[in-house]
C-alpha positions in Angstrom: 101.1 105.7 125.4 97.6 106.4 124.0 97.4 106.7 120.2 94.8 109.0 118.8 93.5 108.3 115.3 91.8 110.5 112.7 89.7 109.2 109.8 89.6 111.5 106.8 87.4 111.4 103.8 89.5 112.3 100.8 88.1 112.2 97.2 89.8 109.5 95.2 90.9 112.0 92.6 92.7 114.1 95.2 94.4 111.0 96.5 95.5 110.0 93.0 97.0 113.5 92.6 98.9 113.1 95.9 100.1 109.6 94.9 101.4 110.9 91.7 103.8 113.2 93.6 105.4 110.3 95.5 108.8 108.9 94.6 109.1 105.4 93.1 110.4 104.1 96.4 107.5 105.6 98.3 105.1 104.1 95.8 106.5 100.7 96.4 106.3 101.2 100.1 102.6 102.1 99.8 102.0 99.1 97.4 103.5 96.8 100.1 101.2 98.3 102.7 98.2 98.0 100.4 99.0 94.4 99.4 99.2 93.4 103.1 96.0 95.1 104.0 94.1 93.6 101.0 95.4 90.1 101.9 94.3 90.4 105.4 90.8 91.7 104.4 90.4 88.9 101.8 91.4 86.3 104.4 89.0 87.7 106.9 86.2 87.7 104.3 87.1 84.0 103.4 86.9 83.0 107.0 83.4 84.4 107.3 82.2 82.7 104.1 80.5 79.4 104.8 81.3 77.9 101.4 85.0 78.7 101.7 85.1 77.6 105.3 83.6 74.2 104.2 86.1 73.8 101.3 89.0 74.5 103.6 87.7 72.0 106.1 87.2 69.4 103.4 90.8 70.0 102.0 92.3 69.7 105.5 90.5 66.4 106.0 91.7 65.1 102.7 95.3 66.1 103.5 95.1 64.5 107.1 93.7 61.3 105.7 96.2 61.2 102.7 93.4 61.5 100.2 95.2 64.0 97.9 97.7 64.1 95.1 100.6 66.5 94.8 100.7 69.1 92.0 103.5 67.0 90.4 101.4 63.9 90.3 98.5 65.9 88.9 100.7 67.3 86.1 102.0 63.8 85.4 98.5 62.4 85.1 97.4 65.1 82.7 100.1 64.1 80.2 
């Protein structure tokens, strides 16, 4: 089945008015959708950022070679 999509341009103030009319349950559902979409967009942006990619690569190498400390060890060393 082919799914058609429509993109609308809605002023943010109108969108806010519509959202105000939602039930609390509907607002939580929308929040869950937005949080998922934001996390996916952030992850995509991080994957494209060379600095972040390098930091992730270095962290993976440190983990694989055992050159890291756990959070518990870090906290213990800070005392």
